[in-house]
N, C-alpha and C positions, 0 to 999 in steps of 0.2 A: 773508113778503113778500120781494120783491126790490127793487132800486132802480128799479122800475117803468119803463115803456118809452117810448122815442122822444119825449123831452120837447122842448117848445119852449124851455124854460129849463133848462139843464144845469148841475148843481152838482157837477162832478167835479173834485177837486183837481188842479191843473196843466193842466186842459183849458180851462175857462172856457166862456162862452156861445157857442153856435153861431150865427153870423150868418145862415146859410142857414135855420136853424130859427126865427129871430126872429119872422117873421110868424105862425107857428103859435101863438106864445104869446098872441096877441091874439084867437085864436078863442074863441068861446063855445059851450057845450054846446048841441046841438040838442035838440028836444023828446023824441025817442026816447031819447037818451042820458040825459036827466033822468029819464025814466020807468023805464029800466033801473036807474039808480042808486037810485031810490026803492024799487023792487022788491027790490033786494039788501038794503037797510037793513031793510025790513019782514020779510023772511025771517029775517034774523039775530036780530032782536028776538023773533020768535015761537019760534025754536028755543031761544034762551037761556031764555025764560020756562018753556018746557016742561021743559027740563033742570033748572032750579032747583027747580021744583015736585017732580019725582021725587026729587031728592037731599035736599030738606028732609024729605020723608016718610021717608027711610031713616034719619034721625037719626045719620048718620055725618058728623061735622063735617069730617073730612079730605076727604070728597068735595067739600064746598062750597069748601074751601080750594083744591083743585086747579082747579075750574072757575072760580075767581075770575079766572084768566088770561083766560078767554073773556069775562068781563064787561068786562075792559079792552079786548079786541078790539072789542066792540060800541061801547063809548064812543068809541074812536078813529074807528071808521067813522062815527058820528054827527057827529063834529067835523071830519071831513076836508074838504079842498077839493073842490069839484065837479070832476068830470073833464071834459075836452074830448072824450074818446073812451073808451068802455068796450067791451071785447071782447064780441061777441054770439055767439061760438062756443059751442054747447052743451057741447062737450068741455071748453073752458076753464072754464066755469061749474061743471061737474060735478067737475073736478079741484080747483078752488079751494075749493068748499064742502066736499068730502069731506076734503081735506087740512087745512083750517083749523079746521073745526068737528066733526071726528070724535068728540071727547070728548062732545059734546052728544048724540050718538046712543047712547052707552054708558049702562048703567043699573046702579044699585047692587045688590049681592047677592054671595053666595058668601063663602067663608072667606078672609080676607086672607092672602096668601102672604108678606108682609113686615110688619114692625111700623111704628109711626108714625114712628120716627126715620128709617128707611130711605125711607119715603114722602116725608118732608120733604127728605131728602138729594137726591131726584130732583126734587121739585116746586119747591123754592126756587130752585135754579139755573135751572130752566125759566122761572119767573116773571121772574127778573132778566135773563136773556138776551133773552126776548121783549120785556120792557119797554125794555131798552136799544135794541133794534131799532126798536120803535115810536117812541121818542123821537128816534131818528136820522132816521126818516122824517117825523116830526111830522105835519102835516096832509096829507102826500102818501100817507098810509096807505090801503090798500084791500084787499079780498078778491080780487075778480076783476081780472085784468090791465086796467090803464087808464092813460091818459096824465095823470099828475098831477105829473110832474117827475122826472127821473133824480136819484137821491140816491146819494152815494158817500162819506159821512162817518160818523163815529161807529162803530157796530158794523159798518157796511158797509165800513169801511176794513180790516177784519180778514178777514172772509169774505163771500161774495156773497149768502148766504142764512141769516143768523144766526137769523132768527125761526123758521125751520123746525126748527132744533135745539131751541129752547125748546119748541115744540109737541110734538116727539117725547118729550122728557123728561116733560112733563106727562101726555101720553097713556099713556106706559108706567107712570107712577106710579098712574094711575087703574086701569089693567088689573090691576096687581099687588094693589091694594087691593080690587078687585072682580072676581075671576077667574071670569068666566062665559064660556060658549062664544060667546054673542052679542057680548060685549066683545072677545074674541079675534078674532072675525071682523071687527068694526069696526076694530080696531087694525091688522090685516093690510091691510084695504082702505085705511085712511088712509095707511099706509106706501107702498102702491102708488100712490095718488093723489099723494102728495108727490113721489115719484120722477118720475112723468109730468109733474107740474106744473113741476118744475125744468127738464126737457128742453124743454117747450113754451115756457116763458117765455124761456129762454136762446136758443132758436132765433130768437125774435122780437127779443130785445134785441141779439143779435150782428149784426143788420142795421144797427145804429146805430154809426158809427165811434167815437163817444164811449164807448159801452159796450165796444167792442172794446179800446180803450185801458185802460179800467178793469179788464176781465177779464184783460188781460195783466199788470197790476200786482197785482191781488188774485186769485191763481190758485186758491185753495181755495173750494169751494162751501159746505161745512158746518163742517168742523173744521180749524183752522189746522194746517198741516203734514201733514195726513192725507188728507182727502177734499174 
C-alpha cells in the first residue's frame, strides 16, 4: 500500500491539515462506492479461502505460514474505514489485486529449492515489514486506490511503499518453496503488476501538494538509500 490518495484529512508530519480539503472530509461514500467496497472485500475472502484450502491439502506447513501474511491483509481490509471514493478504473483494480494477492494464485508442488531456514529468512522479514506498514496505515488500509486519508508516519516515514517490499519477500519465499512453472509465471506477473501499480498510484498522488512535499522528503519508494 501507499499513503493512499488525495485525502480530506492529511496526516503528514510538518504539513498539517489542508483547509482547502476540509469540506471533503465530511463527504460520505455514495451507494456505488459502498457497493464497490463490498465487492472488493468479498473477492478477497473468496480468494483467501480457496488458497488456504489448497495449501492445507499440501500438508506443507511452511506454505500456510507464508500465506498467513495474506490472512492479515484480509483482516485489515475487513476492519478498515469506509472510503469516500474508490477508483473504478479496471486497470487499477487489476494491478492492485494482481500485486497484493498474487501468492493466493500460486499452488503447492515441486521440489523446494531452499530449506526451511532460508524460507523463514525471507518470510519473517516480509511479515514484519508488511505488518509495520499495515499498522502505520491502521484503518486507512485498502487494496484498490481509495480516499481513506494520506498517511506518512511509521514505516511510511522511511520509504513510500514499504508494504510492497514485504509482499515481494513473501511471494519469493513461496516460489522457492514451490518451484512450479505456474508459480514462476504468477511471480513474474505480480512483479509487473507491482511496478505498474506504483507508477499509477504515484501519478495520482503527486497531484496532491501534500504528497509532493512528502515525496520530496521521503525519496525512496521501496528500499532506503537504494530504490
